[in-house]
TORTOR-627402 format. One record per residue (C-alpha): residue in one letter; y, z, x negated; residue number from 1. Coordinates in steps of 0.1 Angstrom, whole numbers, plus 2048, in hexadecimal, padded with zeros to 3 digits. Example, Ala and Ser with C-alpha at 12.3 -4.5 7.8 and 13.67 -1.06 7.14 Angstrom:
REM residues 2
<atom "A" <7D3 84E 785> 1>
<atom "S" <7F5 847 777> 2>
REM end
This chain:
REM residues 557
<atom "M" <098 8DD 51E> 1>
<atom "T" <089 8BB 518> 2>
<atom "A" <08E 8A4 4FA> 3>
<atom "T" <09F 88C 511> 4>
<atom "K" <0BA 8A5 519> 5>
<atom "A" <0BE 8AD 4F4> 6>
<atom "A" <0C1 888 4EC> 7>
<atom "Y" <0DB 882 507> 8>
<atom "S" <0F0 8A0 4FB> 9>
<atom "M" <0F1 893 4D7> 10>
<atom "R" <0FD 870 4E2> 11>
<atom "A" <121 866 4DB> 12>
<atom "R" <138 869 4F9> 13>
<atom "N" <156 853 501> 14>
<atom "P" <16F 863 502> 15>
<atom "D" <163 87F 4EC> 16>
<atom "V" <16E 8A0 4FB> 17>
<atom "L" <175 8AF 4D9> 18>
<atom "S" <18D 892 4D2> 19>
<atom "C" <19F 89B 4F2> 20>
<atom "I" <1A1 8C0 4E8> 21>
<atom "A" <1AE 8B7 4C5> 22>
<atom "N" <1CB 8A4 4D6> 23>
<atom "L" <1D6 8C3 4E9> 24>
<atom "S" <1F5 8D6 4DD> 25>
<atom "N" <1E9 8F9 4D4> 26>
<atom "D" <1EE 915 4BB> 27>
<atom "Q" <1CC 90C 4AE> 28>
<atom "V" <1C9 8EB 49B> 29>
<atom "F" <1A9 8DB 4A8> 30>
<atom "T" <199 8C1 491> 31>
<atom "P" <193 89E 49F> 32>
<atom "P" <16F 892 49C> 33>
<atom "E" <179 875 487> 34>
<atom "F" <18A 88B 46E> 35>
<atom "A" <16C 8A3 46C> 36>
<atom "N" <156 886 465> 37>
<atom "E" <16C 87A 449> 38>
<atom "M" <168 89C 439> 39>
<atom "L" <142 89B 43F> 40>
<atom "D" <140 878 42F> 41>
<atom "R" <14F 886 40F> 42>
<atom "L" <136 8A1 410> 43>
<atom "T" <11A 888 414> 44>
<atom "G" <125 875 3F4> 45>
<atom "A" <12A 895 3E0> 46>
<atom "W" <108 8A3 3EA> 47>
<atom "A" <0F7 882 3E0> 48>
<atom "A" <109 881 3BF> 49>
<atom "A" <0FE 8A5 3B7> 50>
<atom "N" <0DA 8A1 3C3> 51>
<atom "N" <0CE 880 3B4> 52>
<atom "G" <0D8 86B 3D3> 53>
<atom "A" <0C8 883 3ED> 54>
<atom "N" <0D4 881 411> 55>
<atom "I" <0E1 8A3 41C> 56>
<atom "W" <0DA 89A 440> 57>
<atom "A" <0B5 895 439> 58>
<atom "D" <0B1 8B8 42A> 59>
<atom "S" <0A4 8D2 443> 60>
<atom "T" <0AC 8EF 42B> 61>
<atom "V" <0D1 8E9 428> 62>
<atom "T" <0E6 903 43A> 63>
<atom "F" <10A 8FE 448> 64>
<atom "L" <124 917 452> 65>
<atom "D" <145 912 464> 66>
<atom "P" <154 935 461> 67>
<atom "F" <172 92E 477> 68>
<atom "T" <165 917 491> 69>
<atom "K" <17C 90D 4AE> 70>
<atom "S" <170 8EF 4C2> 71>
<atom "G" <14F 8EE 4AF> 72>
<atom "V" <155 8CA 4A3> 73>
<atom "F" <148 8CF 480> 74>
<atom "L" <128 8E0 48C> 75>
<atom "R" <123 8C5 4A6> 76>
<atom "E" <128 8A8 48E> 77>
<atom "I" <112 8B9 474> 78>
<atom "T" <0F7 8BD 48E> 79>
<atom "K" <0F9 899 499> 80>
<atom "R" <0F4 88D 475> 81>
<atom "L" <0D7 8A5 46F> 82>
<atom "V" <0C6 899 48F> 83>
<atom "D" <0C6 876 481> 84>
<atom "G" <0BE 87F 45D> 85>
<atom "L" <0A0 896 464> 86>
<atom "I" <08E 87E 47C> 87>
<atom "D" <073 876 462> 88>
<atom "E" <06D 89B 458> 89>
<atom "I" <06E 8A8 47C> 90>
<atom "P" <065 88B 494> 91>
<atom "D" <066 89E 4B4> 92>
<atom "L" <08A 89F 4C0> 93>
<atom "Q" <089 8C1 4D1> 94>
<atom "D" <079 8D1 4B3> 95>
<atom "R" <093 8C1 49D> 96>
<atom "V" <0B0 8CD 4B1> 97>
<atom "D" <0A2 8F0 4B3> 98>
<atom "H" <09D 8F1 48D> 99>
<atom "I" <0C0 8E5 486> 100>
<atom "L" <0D1 8FC 49E> 101>
<atom "T" <0BD 91B 495> 102>
<atom "K" <0B8 916 470> 103>
<atom "Q" <0D4 900 462> 104>
<atom "V" <0F5 902 476> 105>
<atom "F" <10A 922 479> 106>
<atom "G" <12D 92A 484> 107>
<atom "I" <145 948 488> 108>
<atom "G" <15E 945 4A5> 109>
<atom "I" <183 94B 4A0> 110>
<atom "T" <188 959 4C3> 111>
<atom "E" <171 95F 4E0> 112>
<atom "I" <17E 93F 4F1> 113>
<atom "T" <178 929 4D2> 114>
<atom "A" <155 938 4CE> 115>
<atom "L" <14D 92F 4F1> 116>
<atom "L" <15B 90C 4EC> 117>
<atom "A" <147 907 4CC> 118>
<atom "R" <127 912 4DD> 119>
<atom "R" <12D 8F9 4F9> 120>
<atom "S" <133 8DE 4DF> 121>
<atom "L" <114 8E6 4CB> 122>
<atom "Y" <0FB 8F3 4E5> 123>
<atom "C" <10A 8E2 504> 124>
<atom "S" <10B 905 513> 125>
<atom "K" <120 924 50F> 126>
<atom "N" <0FF 937 50A> 127>
<atom "A" <0E8 92A 4EE> 128>
<atom "N" <0CA 937 502> 129>
<atom "G" <0D6 92A 523> 130>
<atom "K" <0C4 912 539> 131>
<atom "N" <0DB 8F5 530> 132>
<atom "S" <0DA 8FB 50B> 133>
<atom "I" <0CB 8DF 4F6> 134>
<atom "A" <0BB 8FB 4E0> 135>
<atom "Q" <09B 90B 4EC> 136>
<atom "S" <095 925 4D1> 137>
<atom "F" <0B2 93D 4D4> 138>
<atom "D" <0AD 960 4E3> 139>
<atom "R" <0D1 969 4E3> 140>
<atom "P" <0EF 959 4F5> 141>
<atom "D" <105 956 4D6> 142>
<atom "G" <0EB 941 4C3> 143>
<atom "N" <0F8 93C 4A0> 144>
<atom "I" <11D 93B 4AA> 145>
<atom "W" <128 95F 4A7> 146>
<atom "F" <147 970 4B4> 147>
<atom "E" <150 994 4B8> 148>
<atom "R" <174 9A2 4BA> 149>
<atom "S" <180 9AD 498> 150>
<atom "E" <19E 9C4 492> 151>
<atom "H" <1B9 9C5 478> 152>
<atom "T" <1BA 9E1 45F> 153>
<atom "W" <1DD 9EF 45F> 154>
<atom "L" <1EC 9FE 43F> 155>
<atom "G" <20F A08 433> 156>
<atom "G" <21E A14 454> 157>
<atom "T" <23C A2A 453> 158>
<atom "D" <245 A2C 478> 159>
<atom "W" <22E A3D 491> 160>
<atom "V" <229 A49 4B4> 161>
<atom "Y" <214 A66 4C1> 162>
<atom "T" <1F6 A5C 4D6> 163>
<atom "A" <1D3 A69 4DD> 164>
<atom "D" <1B1 A60 4CE> 165>
<atom "S" <192 A5A 4E3> 166>
<atom "G" <18C A7F 4E6> 167>
<atom "G" <1AF A86 4F3> 168>
<atom "K" <1BC A96 4D2> 169>
<atom "Q" <1E0 A8E 4C9> 170>
<atom "I" <1E2 A77 4AB> 171>
<atom "K" <1FE A65 498> 172>
<atom "R" <1FB A3F 49B> 173>
<atom "F" <20E A2A 483> 174>
<atom "T" <21F A0B 492> 175>
<atom "N" <22F 9F6 476> 176>
<atom "G" <213 9F0 45C> 177>
<atom "K" <204 9D0 451> 178>
<atom "C" <1E0 9C4 451> 179>
<atom "K" <1D1 9C9 42E> 180>
<atom "F" <1BD 9A9 432> 181>
<atom "C" <1D5 98F 441> 182>
<atom "G" <1F7 9A0 440> 183>
<atom "A" <1FC 99E 466> 184>
<atom "P" <218 9B5 472> 185>
<atom "Q" <20A 9D2 486> 186>
<atom "I" <228 9D2 49E> 187>
<atom "L" <21D 9B0 4AB> 188>
<atom "F" <1F7 9B0 4A8> 189>
<atom "D" <1EC 9D4 4AF> 190>
<atom "R" <1E3 9CB 4D3> 191>
<atom "D" <1CF 9D6 4F1> 192>
<atom "T" <1AB 9CB 4F0> 193>
<atom "G" <1B2 9B3 50C> 194>
<atom "L" <1C7 99E 4F5> 195>
<atom "E" <1BC 988 4D8> 196>
<atom "A" <1C0 99B 4B7> 197>
<atom "H" <1C1 97B 4A1> 198>
<atom "A" <1AC 98E 488> 199>
<atom "S" <192 976 47B> 200>
<atom "P" <171 988 471> 201>
<atom "F" <16D 971 454> 202>
<atom "I" <18B 97E 441> 203>
<atom "H" <18E 9A1 44F> 204>
<atom "T" <173 9B0 439> 205>
<atom "D" <170 9BD 416> 206>
<atom "D" <14E 9AD 411> 207>
<atom "V" <149 98C 423> 208>
<atom "Q" <127 986 415> 209>
<atom "S" <11A 9A7 424> 210>
<atom "R" <12B 99E 444> 211>
<atom "I" <11A 97C 445> 212>
<atom "S" <0F9 98C 43F> 213>
<atom "E" <0FE 9A4 45C> 214>
<atom "L" <106 987 473> 215>
<atom "F" <0EC 96D 469> 216>
<atom "G" <0D1 97E 453> 217>
<atom "A" <0CE 991 433> 218>
<atom "D" <0C4 973 41D> 219>
<atom "M" <0DD 95A 42B> 220>
<atom "Q" <0ED 944 411> 221>
<atom "F" <100 926 41E> 222>
<atom "D" <0FE 905 40B> 223>
<atom "V" <11D 8F7 41C> 224>
<atom "V" <13C 908 42B> 225>
<atom "V" <152 8F0 43E> 226>
<atom "G" <16E 8F3 458> 227>
<atom "N" <193 8F5 461> 228>
<atom "P" <1A0 919 45F> 229>
<atom "P" <1BE 929 471> 230>
<atom "Y" <1DD 920 45E> 231>
<atom "Q" <1F5 93D 467> 232>
<atom "M" <1F8 95C 47C> 233>
<atom "T" <1FD 953 4A0> 234>
<atom "G" <209 965 4BF> 235>
<atom "G" <227 976 4AE> 236>
<atom "G" <24B 96F 4B1> 237>
<atom "G" <268 964 49B> 238>
<atom "G" <25E 95A 478> 239>
<atom "T" <241 972 474> 240>
<atom "N" <228 95A 483> 241>
<atom "D" <22F 942 466> 242>
<atom "S" <21C 957 44D> 243>
<atom "S" <200 941 43E> 244>
<atom "I" <1DD 94E 43E> 245>
<atom "Y" <1C8 92E 438> 246>
<atom "H" <1C6 936 413> 247>
<atom "L" <1B4 957 41B> 248>
<atom "F" <198 944 42C> 249>
<atom "V" <195 92D 40E> 250>
<atom "E" <192 94A 3F6> 251>
<atom "Q" <179 95C 40D> 252>
<atom "A" <164 93C 410> 253>
<atom "K" <162 938 3EB> 254>
<atom "S" <156 95C 3E8> 255>
<atom "L" <137 951 3FB> 256>
<atom "E" <12F 939 3DF> 257>
<atom "P" <122 91C 3F4> 258>
<atom "R" <116 8FD 3E2> 259>
<atom "F" <132 8EA 3F3> 260>
<atom "L" <152 8F4 404> 261>
<atom "S" <168 8DD 418> 262>
<atom "M" <187 8E8 42C> 263>
<atom "V" <1A6 8D8 43B> 264>
<atom "I" <1C6 8EC 435> 265>
<atom "P" <1EC 8E6 436> 266>
<atom "S" <1F9 8D6 416> 267>
<atom "R" <216 8EF 413> 268>
<atom "W" <202 903 3FA> 269>
<atom "M" <207 8E7 3E0> 270>
<atom "A" <22C 8F0 3DA> 271>
<atom "G" <235 90E 3F0> 272>
<atom "G" <22B 91E 411> 273>
<atom "R" <230 940 420> 274>
<atom "G" <218 95C 41F> 275>
<atom "P" <209 977 408> 276>
<atom "G" <1F6 96A 3EA> 277>
<atom "L" <1FF 945 3ED> 278>
<atom "A" <20D 942 3CA> 279>
<atom "E" <1ED 951 3BB> 280>
<atom "F" <1D8 93B 3D2> 281>
<atom "R" <1EA 91C 3C6> 282>
<atom "S" <1E6 925 3A2> 283>
<atom "E" <1C1 92C 3A5> 284>
<atom "F" <1BA 90E 3BB> 285>
<atom "L" <1CB 8F5 3A4> 286>
<atom "A" <1B8 903 386> 287>
<atom "D" <196 903 397> 288>
<atom "P" <180 8E7 389> 289>
<atom "R" <168 8E9 3A6> 290>
<atom "V" <182 8D9 3BD> 291>
<atom "R" <174 8B6 3B9> 292>
<atom "T" <186 8A4 3D6> 293>
<atom "L" <1A9 8A8 3E5> 294>
<atom "V" <1B5 892 401> 295>
<atom "D" <1D9 897 40A> 296>
<atom "F" <1EB 88A 42A> 297>
<atom "E" <211 88B 426> 298>
<atom "N" <214 888 44C> 299>
<atom "A" <1FD 8A0 45E> 300>
<atom "K" <1FD 888 47C> 301>
<atom "D" <1E7 870 468> 302>
<atom "A" <1CC 88B 46B> 303>
<atom "F" <1D6 89D 48B> 304>
<atom "P" <1E9 884 4A0> 305>
<atom "T" <1F9 89C 4B8> 306>
<atom "V" <200 8BA 4A2> 307>
<atom "G" <21F 8BF 48C> 308>
<atom "I" <218 8D1 46B> 309>
<atom "G" <235 8D1 454> 310>
<atom "G" <22B 8C5 431> 311>
<atom "G" <20B 8B4 43B> 312>
<atom "V" <1E7 8BE 438> 313>
<atom "C" <1CB 8B9 420> 314>
<atom "Y" <1A6 8BE 41C> 315>
<atom "F" <192 8C6 3FD> 316>
<atom "L" <16E 8C6 3F2> 317>
<atom "W" <163 8E2 3DA> 318>
<atom "D" <143 8DE 3C6> 319>
<atom "R" <135 8FE 3B8> 320>
<atom "D" <11D 8F0 39F> 321>
<atom "N" <12F 8D1 393> 322>
<atom "P" <152 8D9 385> 323>
<atom "G" <167 8BD 379> 324>
<atom "P" <186 8A8 37F> 325>
<atom "C" <193 8A5 3A2> 326>
<atom "Q" <194 884 3B5> 327>
<atom "S" <1B6 885 3C6> 328>
<atom "E" <1C0 86F 3E3> 329>
<atom "Y" <1E3 86D 3F3> 330>
<atom "R" <1E9 85E 415> 331>
<atom "R" <20C 854 420> 332>
<atom "G" <218 83D 43B> 333>
<atom "G" <1F6 82B 43E> 334>
<atom "A" <1F3 826 419> 335>
<atom "V" <1D8 836 405> 336>
<atom "I" <1E0 83E 3E1> 337>
<atom "G" <1C2 846 3CC> 338>
<atom "P" <1A9 855 3C9> 339>
<atom "S" <1B4 85C 3A5> 340>
<atom "E" <1A6 875 38C> 341>
<atom "R" <1C0 890 387> 342>
<atom "A" <1C4 8B2 378> 343>
<atom "L" <1D1 8C6 395> 344>
<atom "N" <1E2 8E0 380> 345>
<atom "E" <1F7 8C8 36B> 346>
<atom "F" <216 8DA 379> 347>
<atom "E" <21A 8FC 389> 348>
<atom "T" <21C 8EA 3AB> 349>
<atom "F" <208 8CB 3B5> 350>
<atom "V" <21A 8AA 3B5> 351>
<atom "R" <20A 899 3D3> 352>
<atom "D" <212 875 3CB> 353>
<atom "P" <203 86B 3A9> 354>
<atom "R" <21E 850 3A6> 355>
<atom "G" <238 86B 3A3> 356>
<atom "V" <227 87C 386> 357>
<atom "E" <233 864 36B> 358>
<atom "I" <256 864 379> 359>
<atom "L" <256 88A 377> 360>
<atom "K" <248 88A 353> 361>
<atom "K" <265 873 348> 362>
<atom "V" <27F 88B 355> 363>
<atom "L" <26E 8AB 348> 364>
<atom "A" <26A 89B 326> 365>
<atom "F" <290 8A0 321> 366>
<atom "D" <289 8C6 322> 367>
<atom "E" <2AB 8CD 331> 368>
<atom "K" <2B8 8EC 343> 369>
<atom "R" <2AC 8ED 366> 370>
<atom "F" <2C3 8EB 384> 371>
<atom "E" <2B0 908 394> 372>
<atom "S" <2C3 91E 37C> 373>
<atom "L" <2E3 916 38F> 374>
<atom "V" <2D5 91C 3B1> 375>
<atom "S" <2D5 93E 3C3> 376>
<atom "G" <2B7 94E 3D4> 377>
<atom "D" <2B3 951 3F9> 378>
<atom "T" <2D0 962 40C> 379>
<atom "P" <2E8 95F 3EF> 380>
<atom "F" <302 978 3FB> 381>
<atom "G" <2EB 98E 40F> 382>
<atom "L" <2F7 980 430> 383>
<atom "A" <2DB 975 448> 384>
<atom "T" <2DC 955 45C> 385>
<atom "N" <2E4 968 47C> 386>
<atom "F" <300 97D 46B> 387>
<atom "T" <31D 980 483> 388>
<atom "G" <335 998 471> 389>
<atom "Y" <351 97F 46D> 390>
<atom "K" <36E 971 481> 391>
<atom "E" <366 94D 489> 392>
<atom "G" <381 933 482> 393>
<atom "V" <398 94C 471> 394>
<atom "A" <3A6 946 44E> 395>
<atom "P" <39F 962 436> 396>
<atom "G" <3BC 979 42E> 397>
<atom "H" <3C1 996 416> 398>
<atom "G" <39F 9A6 40D> 399>
<atom "A" <38C 98C 41F> 400>
<atom "V" <377 96E 416> 401>
<atom "R" <36E 94D 427> 402>
<atom "I" <34B 94C 434> 403>
<atom "Y" <337 92C 43B> 404>
<atom "A" <31C 931 456> 405>
<atom "N" <309 91E 470> 406>
<atom "K" <305 924 495> 407>
<atom "G" <2E7 90F 4A0> 408>
<atom "T" <2EF 8ED 491> 409>
<atom "K" <314 8F2 48F> 410>
<atom "R" <325 8FA 46E> 411>
<atom "L" <33F 916 471> 412>
<atom "T" <358 927 45B> 413>
<atom "G" <36A 948 45F> 414>
<atom "S" <377 968 44E> 415>
<atom "M" <365 988 445> 416>
<atom "P" <36D 9A6 42F> 417>
<atom "R" <366 9A1 40A> 418>
<atom "S" <35A 9C5 407> 419>
<atom "T" <33C 9BC 41C> 420>
<atom "I" <32D 9A7 401> 421>
<atom "R" <314 9BA 3EA> 422>
<atom "K" <300 99D 3DC> 423>
<atom "N" <30B 982 3C3> 424>
<atom "A" <32F 98E 3C4> 425>
<atom "H" <335 97B 3A4> 426>
<atom "L" <332 95A 3B7> 427>
<atom "I" <34D 962 3D0> 428>
<atom "D" <36B 957 3BB> 429>
<atom "S" <35C 939 3AA> 430>
<atom "W" <358 915 3B6> 431>
<atom "K" <335 90E 3C3> 432>
<atom "L" <321 8F7 3D9> 433>
<atom "F" <310 904 3F8> 434>
<atom "L" <2EE 8F4 3FB> 435>
<atom "P" <2DE 8F3 41E> 436>
<atom "V" <2BC 904 41F> 437>
<atom "A" <2B1 8ED 43C> 438>
<atom "G" <2AA 8CC 42C> 439>
<atom "S" <296 8B1 43D> 440>
<atom "G" <271 8AC 443> 441>
<atom "R" <26A 89F 466> 442>
<atom "E" <27D 87F 45D> 443>
<atom "R" <264 877 442> 444>
<atom "E" <247 87D 459> 445>
<atom "K" <256 864 472> 446>
<atom "S" <263 849 45B> 447>
<atom "G" <253 84F 439> 448>
<atom "V" <274 854 428> 449>
<atom "D" <288 873 423> 450>
<atom "I" <2AB 87F 41B> 451>
<atom "V" <29D 8A0 40D> 452>
<atom "L" <2BE 8B3 40C> 453>
<atom "G" <2D8 8BB 427> 454>
<atom "P" <2FD 8B4 41F> 455>
<atom "P" <30C 8D1 40A> 456>
<atom "L" <32E 8E2 40E> 457>
<atom "H" <348 8E8 3F3> 458>
<atom "G" <34C 90E 3EE> 459>
<atom "E" <36F 916 3E2> 460>
<atom "P" <378 936 3D0> 461>
<atom "G" <379 953 3E9> 462>
<atom "S" <35C 946 3FE> 463>
<atom "V" <339 951 407> 464>
<atom "C" <31D 944 41E> 465>
<atom "T" <300 951 433> 466>
<atom "Q" <2DB 94C 42D> 467>
<atom "T" <2DF 929 43B> 468>
<atom "Y" <2E8 91E 418> 469>
<atom "L" <2E0 923 3F4> 470>
<atom "V" <2FB 923 3DA> 471>
<atom "A" <2FD 90C 3BB> 472>
<atom "G" <315 91B 3A2> 473>
<atom "P" <32A 92A 394> 474>
<atom "L" <33D 909 38D> 475>
<atom "A" <35E 906 37A> 476>
<atom "S" <372 8F0 392> 477>
<atom "E" <371 8DB 3B1> 478>
<atom "A" <36C 8BD 39A> 479>
<atom "E" <34B 8CD 38E> 480>
<atom "V" <341 8D3 3B2> 481>
<atom "E" <346 8AE 3BA> 482>
<atom "S" <332 8A4 39B> 483>
<atom "V" <315 8BA 3A5> 484>
<atom "E" <317 8AD 3C9> 485>
<atom "S" <316 889 3BD> 486>
<atom "Y" <2F7 892 3A7> 487>
<atom "L" <2E4 8A1 3C4> 488>
<atom "R" <2EB 881 3D8> 489>
<atom "T" <2D7 86C 3BF> 490>
<atom "R" <2B5 861 3C9> 491>
<atom "L" <2A3 86C 3AA> 492>
<atom "V" <2B0 890 3AD> 493>
<atom "R" <2A5 891 3D2> 494>
<atom "F" <284 882 3C9> 495>
<atom "L" <27E 89E 3AF> 496>
<atom "I" <287 8B8 3C9> 497>
<atom "S" <26F 8A8 3E2> 498>
<atom "L" <252 8AC 3C9> 499>
<atom "R" <254 8D2 3CE> 500>
<atom "K" <25F 8D1 3F3> 501>
<atom "P" <241 8D7 409> 502>
<atom "A" <254 8D7 42A> 503>
<atom "Q" <277 8D7 438> 504>
<atom "H" <288 8F4 426> 505>
<atom "V" <296 8F2 403> 506>
<atom "F" <296 911 3EE> 507>
<atom "R" <2A0 919 3CA> 508>
<atom "G" <27E 911 3BA> 509>
<atom "M" <27F 8EE 3C8> 510>
<atom "Y" <29B 8E5 3B0> 511>
<atom "R" <286 8EF 391> 512>
<atom "W" <27E 8CC 386> 513>
<atom "V" <2A2 8C0 389> 514>
<atom "P" <2B4 8C1 368> 515>
<atom "V" <2D8 8CD 363> 516>
<atom "Q" <2F2 8B3 358> 517>
<atom "E" <316 8B3 34C> 518>
<atom "W" <32C 8B8 36A> 519>
<atom "D" <348 8A1 35D> 520>
<atom "R" <341 881 371> 521>
<atom "E" <335 872 391> 522>
<atom "W" <310 86D 38F> 523>
<atom "T" <300 84E 39E> 524>
<atom "D" <2DC 842 3A4> 525>
<atom "E" <2E0 829 388> 526>
<atom "A" <2ED 842 36F> 527>
<atom "V" <2D0 85A 376> 528>
<atom "Y" <2B6 83F 375> 529>
<atom "E" <2C3 832 354> 530>
<atom "K" <2C4 854 343> 531>
<atom "Y" <2A0 85B 34B> 532>
<atom "G" <292 838 345> 533>
<atom "I" <287 833 369> 534>
<atom "T" <277 810 36C> 535>
<atom "E" <27E 7F7 388> 536>
<atom "S" <25C 7FE 398> 537>
<atom "E" <262 823 396> 538>
<atom "R" <284 81F 3A6> 539>
<atom "E" <273 80C 3C2> 540>
<atom "H" <25A 828 3C7> 541>
<atom "I" <275 842 3C8> 542>
<atom "E" <28A 82F 3E1> 543>
<atom "S" <26C 829 3F7> 544>
<atom "F" <26C 84F 3FC> 545>
<atom "I" <290 859 3F9> 546>
<atom "K" <2AC 84D 410> 547>
<atom "P" <2CF 848 402> 548>
<atom "M" <2E9 863 40A> 549>
<atom "N" <30C 85D 416> 550>
<atom "G" <321 855 3F8> 551>
<atom "G" <33F 869 404> 552>
<atom "K" <348 88C 3FC> 553>
<atom "A" <335 8AA 40A> 554>
<atom "L" <33E 8B5 42C> 555>
<atom "S" <358 8D1 42B> 556>
<atom "E" <36B 8E5 445> 557>
REM end
């Protein structure tokens, strides 16, 4: 391999193949080169600030790890910067490339395919020691991008089948456990070796530092860990593949104790998200003074133009040796708010837009009872969304109750036996308001404004609902129902809900910052603004986010 070939391989291409890959629809979210370079630019500044102005790309001793590499874009862009930065220290191009690729840049593949893709991106060959590789010093085809199939570790199974071990001896094999590392359901991911297990080696270990040492050398300590981890379990069915796992990669990366850590992850963790340990992760992350930069994109398409990620995405920069306040930046609809110095753990969830913080403080200063106390948990009467044990379109008779349900997007009513209800039976004979769990979210991504809540239904005495709704109640009369409904239509209330709403659905905890009122009047925007001292500029800000709702009564059957 000649220096001329190495030079050609490191040149920018138009179009960049990794930009094209990032634009493909896939269950892996590939990082566009432009976005990777933005993150690396932040790293450049942070390194200089911590090292008396030193240039990280001119330091031949700094080591980098992407522990969940996909397209190899981070490793490639790091290498390109090092090739330019080390020209004075290592003048010969081929020597410089060999040093960088063998001593400074490392990766762990997510799957066999992504490992091959990353090797082609970095070495210009699927084999690091191949004839077309720009590196000349590797004696193994993997180079420094490692992949080996890992397996889940199943625990807690109660169902089993009889099978045979490798020696032909009959054994009992459990089938319904969960992985102790990532929580993956065994029934979906206990697969034949010919299928991808989706068990990342980086998080499927009790001792990641020892694992890293086995892969790359006993004394390996990385200065920088950077990348874009898997966000959720993939390859399953139904709702199980929505279980978040990105936080597990963040926690594991921290345990390596690099000098700097930078990762891009969904923003859902800020106020919610689905997956084991997310609440603990949120609490620890917000309280960690080593998180020095947080850049939050409300619309994920501003970062990944062809990928829809409900709730947006963010990236952070974690500085092990320099704790302090976080510089937070919020991007919405082309506008950049910040950076501003913020305490991330001012509230138990993170308020993404700093302009909303003062509005929230004004409301919370009244120290009123929270509307959350009136709202039921998920599946208020124990009836799943797909419950069918009712007679559609039939009025309830003796011993029956009216049920409000959905079939697809169509709202239905029917009759079902009262005796079936075992949960929240005290709410059956009261007035109440049925609050749709499905709010809005995509609308805000498209237009920048949101309605937040779907239209509620009046729940008369003798009525129940499926999991499609939550219940606000008990309420004393239909007049109280109408008062609550008018209150939820106000923009300030829906703005307060939106501060805790990471994606489309609206659950009980998202009503926590909404105060309870007297339900003896019709509430209007003006009345709520006046009560809480919302200024004209604050009103304009709220109304730039929140669309007006229909002023009429709630939809009812």
